[in-house]
C-alpha positions as CSV (number, residue, x, y, z in Angstrom):
1,M,17.5,56.1,-34.0
2,K,15.6,56.5,-30.7
3,N,14.4,52.1,-30.5
4,I,18.4,51.5,-31.2
5,I,19.3,53.5,-28.3
6,N,16.6,51.7,-26.1
7,I,17.6,48.3,-27.1
8,A,21.3,49.5,-26.3
9,S,20.1,50.1,-22.8
10,V,17.9,47.2,-22.1
11,I,21.5,44.9,-23.5
12,I,23.8,46.9,-21.5
13,A,21.6,46.6,-18.3
14,V,20.8,42.9,-19.0
15,A,25.0,41.9,-19.5
16,S,25.5,44.4,-16.1
17,E,23.1,41.9,-14.1
18,A,24.3,38.8,-15.3
19,S,28.1,40.1,-14.2
20,T,26.6,41.0,-11.1
21,N,25.3,37.6,-10.7
22,N,28.1,35.9,-11.9
23,T,30.2,37.7,-8.9
24,T,27.7,37.1,-6.6
25,N,27.8,33.4,-7.2
26,T,31.8,33.1,-8.0
27,K,32.1,34.8,-4.2
28,S,29.2,32.1,-2.3
29,R,31.3,29.0,-4.1
30,L,34.5,30.5,-2.7
31,S,33.4,31.0,1.0
32,K,32.2,27.3,1.1
33,V,33.9,25.0,3.5
34,P,35.7,21.5,2.1
35,C,35.7,18.2,3.6
36,E,39.4,17.7,3.8
37,I,38.3,13.9,3.5
38,C,35.8,14.0,0.3
39,G,35.9,17.4,-1.1
40,L,32.4,18.4,-0.1
41,L,31.4,21.6,0.2
42,F,29.7,22.9,3.4
43,D,27.9,26.8,4.2
44,T,29.7,26.6,7.7
45,V,32.4,24.8,10.0
46,D,30.5,23.5,12.2
47,I,28.4,22.0,9.5
48,K,31.3,20.3,7.7
49,E,32.1,18.8,11.1
50,E,29.2,17.1,11.8
51,H,29.5,15.7,8.3
52,K,33.1,14.7,9.1
53,K,31.9,12.7,12.2
54,L,28.7,11.1,10.5
55,E,30.0,10.0,7.4
56,H,34.0,9.6,8.2
57,V,33.8,8.4,11.7
58,E,36.0,4.9,11.7
59,H,34.2,2.5,13.7
60,K,35.7,2.4,16.5
61,R,35.3,0.1,19.9
62,P,34.4,2.5,22.8
63,S,37.7,3.0,25.0
64,G,37.2,1.1,28.1
65,V,35.7,-1.6,26.7
66,G,37.9,-4.9,26.5
């Protein structure tokens, strides 16, 4: 009987840890900042804005160039 109780305790501990990890993963995904153009996710707005400048800029001539 003692072994069954120990096994049950281990199962509960593992399930609790898995639940906590799942919640953490969900929160980190929810805190990502999406690119409005392609949907990629970034950790910060600054990183997203730099991505947009590098990947989604229209190749225009500089102003004042005739």
